[in-house]
C-alpha positions in Angstrom: 129.4 -11.6 180.5 129.3 -10.2 184.2 128.0 -6.9 185.1 131.8 -5.3 185.8 130.5 -1.4 186.1 128.1 -0.1 188.4 127.9 3.8 188.3 125.5 5.8 189.7 125.2 7.5 185.7 126.2 6.2 183.0 126.9 8.7 179.8 126.3 7.8 176.0 128.2 10.5 174.0 130.8 12.4 174.8 129.5 15.9 172.6 128.5 18.6 174.4 125.5 17.6 176.3 127.2 14.2 177.5 130.6 16.3 178.8 128.2 18.7 180.6 126.7 15.8 182.3 129.7 13.9 183.2 131.9 16.7 184.3 129.2 18.1 186.8 128.2 14.7 188.2 131.9 14.2 188.5 132.4 17.6 190.3 129.8 15.9 193.0 131.7 13.2 193.6 129.6 10.8 192.1 130.5 7.8 190.0 130.3 8.3 186.2 131.0 6.0 183.1 131.3 8.0 179.8 131.1 5.9 176.4 132.4 7.2 173.3 133.2 5.4 170.1 135.0 8.7 168.3 136.5 12.2 169.6 135.3 13.4 173.3 133.9 16.4 172.9 132.8 16.5 169.6 135.1 18.7 168.2 137.4 17.2 165.7 134.1 16.6 163.7 133.9 19.2 160.6 130.0 19.3 161.4 130.8 20.7 164.8 130.6 24.0 165.6 134.1 25.6 165.9 135.1 24.0 162.2 132.2 26.1 160.7 133.0 29.4 163.1 136.4 29.0 161.5 135.5 28.5 157.8 132.4 31.6 158.1 135.6 33.7 159.9 138.0 33.2 157.2 135.2 34.3 154.8 134.5 37.5 156.6 138.2 38.7 156.1 137.4 37.6 152.3 134.9 40.1 152.1 136.3 42.9 154.2 139.1 42.9 152.0 136.8 43.1 148.9 135.2 45.9 150.9 138.3 47.8 151.8 137.9 50.3 148.8 135.0 51.6 150.8 137.1 52.6 153.6 139.6 55.4 151.0 141.7 51.9 150.9 143.0 50.5 147.2 143.7 47.2 147.2 144.7 44.0 144.6 142.3 41.2 144.0 142.3 39.4 146.8 143.2 35.8 146.2 141.4 32.2 148.6 143.9 29.7 149.2 141.0 26.9 150.3 143.3 24.6 151.4 145.4 27.1 153.5 142.0 27.9 154.8 141.4 24.6 155.7 144.8 24.4 157.7 143.5 27.0 159.7 140.3 25.3 160.4 141.8 22.6 161.3 144.3 24.2 163.9 141.5 26.1 165.6 139.2 23.2 165.9 142.7 21.4 167.4 143.3 24.3 169.6 139.2 24.3 170.8 139.4 20.7 171.6 142.3 20.8 173.9 140.4 20.8 177.0 138.4 17.8 176.0 141.1 15.4 176.3 140.2 12.0 177.7 143.2 12.3 180.1 141.4 15.6 181.7 138.0 13.7 182.0 139.7 10.6 183.4 141.7 13.5 185.5 138.0 14.5 187.0 137.4 10.8 188.1 135.0 9.6 185.0 135.5 6.2 184.1 136.0 6.6 179.9 134.9 3.3 177.8 135.7 3.5 174.1 133.2 2.2 172.0 129.7 1.6 170.5 126.8 1.5 173.2 124.2 -1.1 172.8 121.4 -1.3 175.3 121.0 -5.0 176.3 118.0 -4.8 178.4 116.2 -1.8 180.2 118.9 -2.2 182.8 122.3 -2.7 180.9 124.3 -1.3 177.9 127.2 -3.0 177.0 130.1 -2.1 174.9 132.3 -5.1 173.7 132.7 -7.1 176.3 132.2 -4.4 179.1 128.7 -4.5 180.7 127.4 -1.3 182.5 124.4 -1.2 184.9 123.9 2.2 186.3 121.0 3.9 188.4 120.5 6.5 185.1 121.3 6.9 181.9 121.8 10.0 179.7 122.1 9.5 175.5 123.9 11.9 174.1 125.0 10.2 171.1 124.0 13.7 168.8 123.1 13.8 165.0 124.6 13.5 161.2 123.7 15.5 158.4 120.9 13.8 156.9 120.5 12.8 153.0 117.7 12.6 152.1 115.8 10.3 149.4 116.1 11.9 145.9 116.0 10.0 142.8 120.1 9.6 141.8 121.5 11.2 145.1 123.1 8.4 146.3 125.1 7.7 143.6 125.7 11.0 142.7 129.3 13.5 144.7 128.4 14.9 146.6 129.2 16.4 150.1 127.6 17.4 153.7 128.9 20.1 156.0 130.7 17.2 157.9 132.3 16.6 154.7 133.1 20.5 152.9 135.4 21.6 154.9 137.8 18.8 153.3 137.9 20.9 150.1 140.9 21.8 148.6 140.1 23.6 145.8 137.3 26.5 145.7 134.1 25.0 143.5 133.7 26.5 140.2 130.1 26.6 140.8 128.4 25.2 144.5 125.1 24.3 144.4 123.2 24.0 147.3 120.4 21.6 148.2 119.0 23.5 152.0 118.0 26.8 152.3 117.9 26.2 156.6 120.8 28.5 158.8 123.4 25.8 158.0 123.2 25.9 154.3 122.8 30.2 153.7 125.8 30.0 155.9 127.8 27.8 153.8 126.5 29.6 150.4 127.4 32.9 151.7 130.8 31.9 152.8 131.8 29.9 149.8 130.2 33.0 147.6 132.6 34.8 149.1 135.4 32.6 148.1 135.1 33.1 144.7 132.3 30.4 144.1 129.1 30.6 141.8 126.2 29.7 144.5 122.9 28.3 143.6 120.5 27.6 146.7 117.3 24.9 146.3 114.9 24.8 148.6 111.2 22.5 148.0 110.1 24.8 151.1 110.7 28.3 152.5 114.1 29.5 153.3 114.9 30.2 156.8 110.7 28.8 157.5 111.3 29.0 161.1 112.3 32.5 161.3 110.8 35.7 161.8 109.5 36.4 158.1 110.3 39.7 158.2 113.7 39.3 159.6 114.8 36.6 157.4 113.6 38.8 154.5 116.4 41.2 154.8 118.7 38.3 155.3 117.8 36.7 151.9 117.7 40.0 150.0 121.2 40.4 151.4 122.0 37.1 150.2 120.8 37.8 147.0 122.4 41.1 146.5 125.7 39.0 147.0 125.3 37.2 143.7 123.8 34.2 145.3 120.8 32.7 143.4 118.1 31.6 145.5 115.3 29.1 144.4 112.8 28.9 146.5 109.5 26.5 146.4 111.0 23.9 143.4 110.3 20.5 143.5 113.8 18.5 143.1 113.4 15.4 140.5 116.3 14.2 139.5 120.2 14.5 140.3 123.1 13.2 138.4 126.1 13.3 137.4 127.5 14.3 133.9 130.9 14.3 133.3 132.8 16.8 135.5 129.2 18.1 135.9 126.2 18.2 138.5 122.7 18.1 137.1 120.0 18.5 139.1 116.3 18.5 137.4 113.6 20.7 138.8 109.9 22.0 139.1 108.7 25.4 139.3 106.0 27.6 138.8 107.8 28.6 135.9 107.8 24.9 134.3 110.8 22.3 134.1 114.9 22.9 133.9 118.1 21.6 134.6 120.5 23.5 137.1 124.3 22.8 136.2 127.0 22.8 138.8 130.7 21.9 139.8 129.9 20.3 143.1 126.9 19.9 145.4 126.5 20.2 148.8 123.6 18.6 150.5 122.3 20.8 153.7 118.8 19.1 154.6 119.0 19.1 158.2 119.9 16.2 160.6 119.4 12.9 161.7 119.6 11.4 165.4 122.0 9.1 165.8 120.0 6.3 167.0 121.1 3.6 165.3 123.0 0.5 167.0 121.9 1.8 170.2 119.4 -0.8 170.0 116.9 1.4 171.9 113.9 -1.0 171.4 115.6 -3.4 174.0 115.6 -0.7 176.5 111.9 0.6 175.8 112.8 3.9 174.7 110.8 5.3 172.6 111.7 7.0 169.0 111.6 8.0 165.4 113.2 9.3 162.8 113.1 12.9 164.2 114.9 11.7 167.4 114.3 10.0 170.9 111.0 11.5 172.6 111.7 13.0 175.9 109.2 14.7 178.7 109.8 18.3 180.2 111.8 16.5 182.3 114.5 14.7 179.7 113.3 11.4 180.6 112.3 9.0 177.8 109.8 6.3 178.2 112.4 4.3 179.9 112.2 6.7 183.3 115.9 5.3 184.2 117.2 7.1 180.3 117.5 10.6 180.1 118.3 12.2 176.5 119.6 15.3 175.5 120.8 17.5 172.1 120.5 16.7 169.0 119.4 13.2 169.4 116.5 14.4 170.5 113.2 15.6 168.9 113.4 19.1 168.1 115.7 22.0 167.5 119.2 21.1 167.1 122.3 23.1 168.8 125.1 22.9 171.3 123.9 25.5 173.6 120.4 24.1 173.4 122.0 20.4 174.3 124.3 22.1 177.5 120.9 23.6 178.5 119.2 20.4 178.7 122.4 18.7 180.5 121.9 21.2 183.2 118.6 20.4 183.7 119.4 16.1 183.8 121.5 17.2 186.3 119.8 19.1 188.7 116.7 16.7 188.1 118.9 13.4 188.3 120.8 14.4 191.1 119.3 16.4 193.4 115.7 15.8 192.3 114.7 19.1 191.8 111.5 19.7 189.4 112.8 21.3 186.1 111.3 21.8 182.9 112.6 22.6 179.0 111.4 26.0 178.1 112.8 26.3 174.9 111.7 30.2 174.4 115.2 30.8 176.8 117.3 29.2 173.9 118.8 31.7 171.7 118.7 30.3 167.5 121.3 32.0 165.3 122.0 31.9 161.5 125.6 32.8 161.3 125.5 35.0 157.6 126.0 38.4 157.2 123.8 40.0 158.2 123.4 37.6 161.0 119.9 36.5 162.2 119.3 35.7 166.2 116.3 35.5 168.0 114.9 34.6 171.0 111.3 34.2 173.3 107.9 34.4 170.8 107.4 35.6 167.4 105.6 38.1 166.3 102.7 35.9 165.7 103.1 33.5 168.3 103.3 36.6 171.1 99.6 37.6 170.0 98.7 34.1 170.8 99.9 33.9 174.1 99.5 37.4 175.3 96.9 38.8 173.2 97.9 42.5 173.1 101.4 43.4 172.0 104.0 46.0 171.8 107.0 45.8 168.9 109.7 48.0 169.1 112.3 48.9 166.4 115.4 50.4 166.1 117.7 50.6 162.7 120.8 49.8 162.5 121.3 53.0 160.1 120.7 55.2 163.3 123.9 53.7 165.5 126.8 55.3 165.5 128.8 51.5 165.7 126.6 50.4 162.6 127.5 54.2 160.3 131.1 53.7 161.4 131.6 50.4 160.4 129.2 50.4 157.4 127.2 47.7 158.1 123.5 49.3 159.0 121.6 46.4 157.5 118.8 45.5 159.9 117.2 45.8 162.8 116.1 44.8 166.4 112.3 43.9 166.8 111.4 43.6 170.9 108.1 42.3 171.4 106.3 42.8 174.8 102.9 42.5 176.6 100.7 45.7 177.1 102.4 45.7 180.7 105.7 46.0 179.1 107.0 42.2 179.7 110.0 41.1 177.2 108.4 38.1 175.4 110.8 38.1 172.6 113.5 39.9 170.7 114.6 38.9 166.8 117.8 40.9 165.5 119.2 40.8 161.8 122.6 43.0 161.5 126.0 43.0 162.2 126.7 40.6 165.6 123.4 40.1 166.2 124.8 36.5 167.6 126.5 38.8 170.5 123.8 41.3 170.8 121.2 38.7 171.6 122.3 37.1 174.9 120.7 39.5 177.0 117.4 39.5 175.5 117.8 35.3 176.1 118.5 36.5 180.1 115.3 39.7 179.8 112.8 36.4 178.9 114.1 34.0 181.1 113.5 36.2 184.1 110.9 37.7 182.7 112.2 41.5 182.5 110.1 44.3 182.0 111.2 46.5 179.0 112.1 49.6 181.4 115.2 47.6 182.3 117.0 48.4 179.3 115.2 51.6 178.9 117.7 52.4 182.4 120.5 50.8 180.6 123.8 52.7 180.0 125.2 51.4 177.1 128.9 52.0 175.9 129.1 54.5 173.1 129.2 53.6 169.7 128.5 49.4 170.3 125.9 47.5 168.4 124.2 47.0 171.7 122.7 50.2 171.6 120.1 49.5 169.4 118.6 47.6 172.1 118.8 50.7 174.3 117.0 52.5 171.6 114.2 50.1 171.2 113.1 49.7 174.8 113.0 53.5 174.6 110.5 53.8 171.9 108.0 51.8 174.3 107.7 55.0 176.3 108.0 57.7 174.2 104.2 57.5 173.0 103.1 58.2 177.0 105.4 60.9 177.6 104.3 63.0 174.2 100.4 62.5 175.6 98.6 65.5 176.7 98.5 64.6 180.4 102.2 64.0 180.8 102.6 67.8 179.0 100.5 69.1 181.5 102.7 67.3 184.5 105.4 68.4 182.9 104.5 72.2 182.9 103.2 72.3 186.0 106.2 71.1 187.2 108.1 73.6 185.3 106.5 76.6 186.3 106.5 75.1 190.1 109.9 76.0 190.5 
């Protein structure tokens, strides 16, 4: 076999991270080869971001219709056609993928190679009868839903987040294994479509989130009618006729949970199989490829970005990491991944979004901190929308530098963005206190919380004396 392609950069995987690297490098005139065995962009996969977002949007409309009487409307019972919803989801995915056609990337000068990439050695990647010897490699193959080794699960029909959207009929009773952000979002969506839903979690639901704010989400889900069983042990899974049965053990003893359908939402596994990483000297484990702060692997010519690496899984994190790789590989800039600036979002209702340090982390980092809050029940837009459940929580150091923020409430995923900027740029809380926010908007809660930072000083006796002197002087 001859080494017939010698680009500067070879990107393995055409998802969000891989596309970002390839298009940026091509824009600078760098020869790029992109290897992908499936769809460019990853958008045609149900487990991507666009398809679940479209499904959740449909469930939100179902909730709005059922809640119309709260706004003075008399409505009939809301019926759900899951097949029609699925068709709409596919339309959205196709529209979002329109800019990710292979022809577009070829027009940018990116050489597309279709097939399974394998490392032949530390310097060479092969795809069938094509050999690529690049100066730098970027692995961006992503992750797939993980299926835990529970007794009987392999022999029991079940869905993952990648296959659940193919359902044409709403389940009578959906059992969800996993109470992370993905499992809870799907649980609420199908509850709003009319399914009974039980969620099983062996540990703590939303364990990586702010516990105070996560509790608000969990309470809202239970009020929606979702049965949440946490801290249990799953002993066996089986199918009995048309039923799914799961044996669990909790502090209350042993019992069997019965449903009609099963969703396994127990995280993701990195797609490292078939890459022959050992041949390249790339270190990896069950949680993904190990990288340093500059996203380099144990093979210094090979980078890895996105879900295939150890740590948080998110499309926007993959894009951020890809931008750092471009700066490091092409311009030799010193870069370091700062996960504090990457927001994490749970797309339930209310939404949960956070960026930067959590409260306990902030205390360990800065010692003395200030925790500022403002409730949605005091926000004009939330009152108008009857969406007052939740609040904003901003954490600063003793000088007012913003260390982190958590928002639980309506459109938290949108409102967290300026706080991601604040954490990254180390802005002071006074920047938000002086913000002129349109009214009424949800974003006003950030300004109100920021103003609370200064209220303690404004009510001190010293400030009152100064104000009194100024009043008398003129």
